[in-house]
C-alpha positions in Angstrom: 29.5 35.9 -186.0 27.4 33.4 -184.0 24.3 35.3 -185.0 25.0 34.4 -188.6 25.1 30.8 -187.6 21.8 31.1 -185.9 20.3 32.7 -189.1 21.7 29.8 -191.2 20.0 27.3 -188.9 16.7 29.3 -188.8 16.6 29.7 -192.6 17.2 26.0 -193.1 14.6 25.1 -190.5 11.9 27.2 -192.2 12.8 25.7 -195.5 12.4 22.2 -194.2 9.0 22.9 -192.6 7.9 24.8 -195.8 8.7 21.8 -198.0 7.2 19.2 -195.6 10.5 17.7 -194.4 9.9 18.4 -190.8 10.8 14.8 -189.8 14.3 15.2 -191.2 17.3 14.8 -188.9 18.5 18.1 -190.4 15.7 19.8 -188.6 16.9 18.4 -185.3 20.4 19.6 -186.1 19.3 23.1 -186.8 17.0 23.4 -183.8 19.6 22.0 -181.5 22.4 24.3 -182.6 20.0 27.3 -182.7 19.3 26.6 -179.0 23.0 26.1 -178.2 24.2 29.3 -179.9 21.2 31.4 -178.8 21.7 30.5 -175.1 25.5 30.9 -175.3 25.1 34.4 -176.9 23.4 35.5 -173.7 26.7 34.9 -171.8 25.0 34.0 -168.5 26.7 32.7 -165.4 30.1 34.1 -166.4 30.9 31.8 -169.3 34.1 32.6 -171.2 33.8 34.5 -174.4 35.3 32.7 -177.4 37.7 34.0 -180.1 36.7 35.2 -183.5 38.4 32.1 -184.9 36.2 29.8 -182.9 33.0 31.6 -184.0 34.2 31.3 -187.6 34.8 27.6 -187.2 31.3 27.1 -185.8 29.8 29.2 -188.6 31.6 27.3 -191.3 30.6 23.9 -189.9 26.9 24.9 -189.7 26.9 26.3 -193.2 28.6 23.5 -195.0 26.8 20.7 -193.1 23.5 22.3 -194.3 24.8 22.7 -197.8 25.9 19.1 -198.0 22.6 17.8 -196.5 20.3 20.0 -198.6 22.2 19.3 -201.8 21.1 15.7 -201.5 17.5 16.5 -200.5 16.9 19.1 -203.2 19.1 18.2 -206.2 16.9 16.0 -208.4 19.8 14.3 -210.2 21.6 13.3 -207.0 18.3 12.4 -205.3 17.2 10.1 -208.2 20.6 8.4 -208.3 20.6 7.7 -204.5 16.9 6.5 -204.7 17.8 4.1 -207.6 20.5 2.5 -205.5 18.1 2.2 -202.5 15.5 0.1 -204.4 18.1 -2.5 -205.2 18.3 -3.4 -201.5 17.3 -7.1 -200.9 13.6 -7.4 -200.1 13.5 -9.6 -196.9 14.7 -9.1 -193.4 17.1 -11.9 -192.4 15.5 -13.1 -189.1 17.9 -16.0 -188.8 21.0 -13.7 -188.9 19.4 -11.2 -186.5 18.5 -13.9 -184.0 21.9 -15.6 -184.2 23.5 -12.1 -183.5 21.2 -11.6 -180.5 22.2 -15.1 -179.1 25.9 -14.3 -179.7 25.7 -10.9 -178.0 23.9 -12.2 -174.9 26.2 -15.2 -174.5 29.4 -13.2 -175.0 28.4 -10.5 -172.5 27.1 -12.9 -169.9 30.3 -13.5 -167.9 31.0 -9.8 -167.7 27.4 -9.0 -166.6 27.5 -11.7 -164.0 30.8 -10.5 -162.5 29.6 -6.9 -162.5 26.4 -7.7 -160.8 28.2 -9.8 -158.2 30.6 -6.9 -157.6 27.6 -4.6 -157.0 25.9 -7.0 -154.6 29.1 -7.6 -152.6 29.8 -3.9 -152.3 26.2 -2.8 -151.8 26.2 -0.3 -154.6 23.5 0.8 -157.0 23.8 1.3 -160.8 23.9 5.1 -160.1 26.9 4.8 -157.8 28.6 2.3 -160.1 29.1 5.1 -162.6 31.4 6.9 -160.1 33.2 3.7 -159.4 33.9 3.4 -163.1 35.1 7.0 -163.4 37.6 6.4 -160.6 38.8 3.1 -162.2 37.7 1.0 -159.2 36.0 -1.6 -161.4 37.2 -3.7 -164.3 36.1 -2.4 -167.7 35.2 -4.2 -170.9 37.9 -6.3 -172.6 39.1 -5.2 -176.0 37.2 -8.1 -177.5 33.9 -6.8 -176.0 34.5 -3.2 -177.1 35.2 -4.2 -180.7 33.1 -7.4 -181.3 30.2 -7.3 -178.8 29.2 -3.8 -177.6 28.4 -2.4 -181.1 26.0 -5.2 -181.7 24.1 -4.3 -178.6 23.3 -0.9 -180.1 22.1 -2.5 -183.4 19.9 -5.0 -181.5 18.3 -2.1 -179.5 17.3 -0.5 -182.7 16.0 -3.8 -184.1 13.9 -4.4 -181.0 12.3 -0.9 -181.2 11.6 -1.5 -184.9 9.8 -4.8 -184.3 7.9 -3.6 -181.2 6.2 -1.1 -183.4 6.0 -2.9 -186.8 6.1 -6.6 -186.1 5.4 -7.9 -182.6 5.6 -11.5 -183.8 9.4 -11.2 -183.5 9.1 -11.4 -179.7 12.6 -12.9 -179.3 14.3 -9.9 -181.0 12.0 -7.5 -179.1 12.9 -9.0 -175.7 16.6 -9.3 -176.6 16.7 -5.5 -177.2 14.8 -4.7 -174.0 17.1 -7.1 -172.0 20.2 -5.5 -173.5 19.0 -2.0 -172.6 18.2 -2.9 -169.0 21.4 -4.9 -168.4 23.5 -2.0 -169.9 21.8 0.3 -167.4 22.5 -2.1 -164.5 26.1 -3.1 -165.3 27.4 0.2 -166.8 25.5 2.5 -164.4 24.3 4.6 -167.3 20.7 5.7 -167.9 21.7 6.5 -171.4 21.0 2.8 -172.2 17.3 3.4 -171.5 17.3 6.7 -173.4 18.8 4.9 -176.4 15.8 2.7 -176.6 13.5 5.7 -176.3 15.3 7.4 -179.2 15.1 4.3 -181.3 11.3 4.1 -180.8 11.0 7.7 -181.9 13.3 7.2 -184.9 11.2 4.2 -186.0 8.0 6.0 -185.6 9.1 9.1 -187.5 10.3 7.1 -190.5 7.2 4.9 -190.9 4.7 5.5 -193.6 1.8 4.9 -191.1 3.2 7.5 -188.7 -0.1 9.2 -188.0 -2.1 6.1 -187.3 0.6 4.6 -185.1 1.0 7.8 -183.2 -2.8 8.0 -182.6 -2.9 4.4 -181.5 0.1 4.6 -179.1 -0.3 8.3 -178.1 0.0 7.6 -174.4 3.2 5.6 -174.9 4.9 8.3 -176.8 3.9 11.0 -174.3 5.5 8.8 -171.7 8.7 8.6 -173.8 8.8 12.4 -174.1 8.2 12.8 -170.3 11.0 10.3 -169.6 13.4 12.2 -171.8 12.6 15.4 -170.0 13.0 13.9 -166.6 16.2 12.2 -167.8 17.7 15.6 -168.6 16.6 17.3 -165.4 17.8 14.3 -163.3 21.3 15.6 -164.1 20.7 19.2 -163.3 19.6 20.7 -160.0 19.2 24.2 -161.3 18.7 26.2 -164.5 22.4 27.2 -164.4 23.5 23.6 -164.7 21.1 23.0 -167.6 22.5 26.2 -169.2 26.1 25.0 -168.8 25.2 21.5 -170.1 23.8 23.0 -173.3 26.4 25.7 -173.9 29.6 24.3 -172.4 30.7 22.9 -175.8 31.3 26.4 -177.1 34.0 27.5 -174.7 35.5 24.0 -174.7 35.7 24.1 -178.5 37.6 27.3 -178.1 40.4 25.5 -176.3 40.7 23.1 -179.2 40.7 25.8 -181.9 43.3 27.9 -180.0 45.5 24.9 -179.4 45.5 24.7 -175.6 46.5 22.0 -173.2 48.8 20.1 -175.6 46.1 18.6 -177.8 48.3 19.2 -180.9 51.5 17.7 -179.4 51.7 15.4 -182.4 50.2 17.8 -185.0 47.0 17.4 -186.9 45.7 13.9 -187.4 44.5 13.9 -191.0 41.3 12.0 -190.6 42.3 9.6 -188.0 40.7 11.5 -185.1 37.3 11.7 -186.8 37.3 7.9 -187.6 39.1 6.9 -184.4 36.7 4.0 -183.7 38.0 2.3 -186.9 41.7 2.9 -186.3 42.0 2.5 -182.6 42.4 -1.3 -182.7 44.7 -1.1 -185.7 46.9 1.4 -183.9 47.0 -0.9 -180.8 48.4 -3.7 -183.0 51.0 -1.4 -184.4 51.9 -0.2 -180.9 52.4 -3.8 -179.7 54.7 -4.5 -182.7 56.7 -1.4 -181.7 55.7 0.5 -184.8 53.3 3.0 -183.1 56.0 5.7 -182.9 56.3 5.7 -186.7 52.8 6.8 -187.3 52.4 10.2 -185.8 48.9 10.7 -187.1 47.8 7.6 -185.2 49.5 8.8 -182.1 48.1 12.2 -182.5 44.6 10.8 -182.8 45.2 8.7 -179.6 46.4 11.8 -177.8 43.5 13.9 -179.0 41.0 11.2 -178.1 42.4 10.8 -174.6 42.3 14.6 -174.1 38.7 14.8 -175.2 37.7 11.8 -172.9 39.5 13.3 -169.9 37.9 16.7 -170.2 34.5 15.1 -170.4 35.1 12.9 -167.3 36.2 15.7 -164.9 35.0 19.2 -164.3 36.6 21.8 -166.5 36.6 25.7 -166.3 34.2 27.1 -168.8 33.8 30.5 -167.2 34.9 32.8 -164.4 34.4 30.5 -161.4 32.3 28.2 -163.5 33.3 24.5 -163.9 31.5 21.7 -165.7 32.3 18.4 -167.3 31.7 20.0 -170.7 31.8 18.6 -174.2 33.8 19.7 -177.3 31.2 19.0 -180.0 31.6 17.1 -183.3 33.4 20.2 -184.8 36.4 19.6 -182.6 37.3 16.3 -184.3 37.1 17.9 -187.8 39.4 20.8 -186.6 41.9 18.4 -185.1 42.1 16.5 -188.3 42.6 19.2 -190.9 42.2 22.6 -189.2 39.8 25.0 -191.0 39.9 22.9 -194.2 38.7 19.9 -192.2 35.8 21.8 -190.8 34.6 22.8 -194.3 35.4 19.5 -196.0 34.3 17.1 -193.3 31.2 19.1 -192.3 30.0 19.1 -196.0 30.8 15.3 -196.3 29.0 14.6 -193.0 25.9 16.4 -194.1 26.0 14.8 -197.6 26.2 11.3 -196.1 23.3 11.8 -193.7 21.3 13.4 -196.5 21.8 10.2 -198.6 20.6 8.1 -195.7 17.4 10.1 -195.4 16.7 9.9 -199.1 17.2 6.1 -199.1 15.0 5.7 -196.1 12.2 7.8 -197.7 12.3 5.6 -200.8 12.9 2.2 -199.2 11.4 2.0 -195.7 13.2 -1.2 -194.6 15.0 -2.3 -191.4 18.5 -1.6 -192.8 17.8 2.1 -193.6 15.8 2.5 -190.3 18.9 1.4 -188.4 21.0 4.0 -190.4 18.4 6.7 -189.7 18.6 6.0 -186.0 22.4 6.7 -186.2 21.6 9.9 -188.0 19.3 11.0 -185.3 21.6 9.9 -182.5 24.8 11.4 -184.0 23.0 14.7 -184.4 21.4 14.5 -181.0 24.8 14.0 -179.5 26.6 16.4 -181.8 27.3 18.9 -179.0 29.2 16.1 -177.2 31.5 14.7 -179.8 31.7 13.2 -183.3 30.4 9.6 -182.6 32.7 7.9 -185.1 35.4 8.5 -182.5 33.5 6.4 -180.0 34.2 2.6 -180.2 30.6 1.5 -179.5 28.6 3.9 -181.7 31.3 4.3 -184.3 31.7 0.5 -184.9 27.9 -0.1 -184.7 27.5 2.2 -187.7 30.4 0.6 -189.6 29.1 -2.9 -188.9 25.6 -2.0 -190.1 27.0 -0.8 -193.4 29.3 -3.8 -193.8 26.5 -6.3 -192.9 23.9 -4.8 -195.3 23.6 -8.1 -197.2 23.3 -10.1 -193.9 20.6 -7.9 -192.3 18.6 -8.0 -195.5 18.2 -11.1 -197.8 17.0 -11.8 -201.3 15.2 -14.8 -199.8 12.9 -15.1 -196.8 14.9 -16.7 -194.0 13.2 -17.6 -190.7 14.5 -19.1 -187.5 12.4 -22.0 -186.3 12.9 -23.0 -182.7 10.6 -26.0 -183.3 13.1 -27.3 -185.9 16.1 -26.9 -183.5 17.1 -23.5 -184.9 17.6 -24.7 -188.5 17.2 -22.3 -191.4 14.1 -22.6 -193.5 13.8 -20.9 -196.9 10.4 -19.9 -198.2 
């Protein structure tokens, strides 16, 4: 059954290359899942075999994600309708709003960053060791306020910084703000992913710029450096080919546990959409819980239970084969299955592909900052699709939602600049 999934990805990949859409996030999706399934099919290092049901779930998700995505890219009526809505986007980038957002983000996170750095200095630990302190709960984590109203804006500003470092280096404050946020996230969270996020943002901006070839030629050495960094980043976590193999394929046997209802993940039944959009509902559920109403909403509680289960299995080593353990992932498919079982895999995979396809069409028609930010999320969500569905993550889920909600703030019908010489007052041209 998995071989049919590989064939679906291969056919879609050849079609994208044939039609000149090789920069599409869908190509990344197909290549990634072709590699995952091809490697898993070898059954090296004693990995568990999965049930026919799990293979069917993977096949359905791959098929309907591609159908949803390609329907937008190749149906002229849908494509024209999406393109028509894209050109109505306001013309100018709202520098004033973006810079105010950067100032707000830096100031709000400052007390946390200072306390975390002082902790590291007092205990003589490096950012690398800090990661393990966090896993064991030995350091204080973000407050709920920071998780909901600060961390998501850090991701948005990283993309904005990458956008301007390539296309408009006059916006030095925004460029430096994004670089600062990436570095300080690495130091205070102990995660090199913060630096990788910036590298992914640079690649996303480059691929979706109309002057792609000239920019690539001009900054060839820089982008070679980014690729080498990404390769070294991956191999930094693996000391052997077996670990790399488990890292890439572990999501398949872990998904099998979800499909076959192991370890109490369905103690509260299916979650009917709340698991896949958990980043949105998590704070709302916390309010209900404090009011004593949490027990009345089983779908909320089921999503909380499923999310905790998924986070726990990613934090600690899990058995994925005979004598083989790894802190494996469950993939984006797990959230869809937890929500609506097989119907969810079909329905949500199609909807997921359809939405990402619309983002690509809009970006192709209207190459502006707003759609570049959304394209970054397309690339990142697909890049991390073997880990989990990113709308379940507070930071990346809310960052996407905030971008959509702030569309008319990121872009403006009037040119608005931020003039430090005039004490930060707005000036309209």
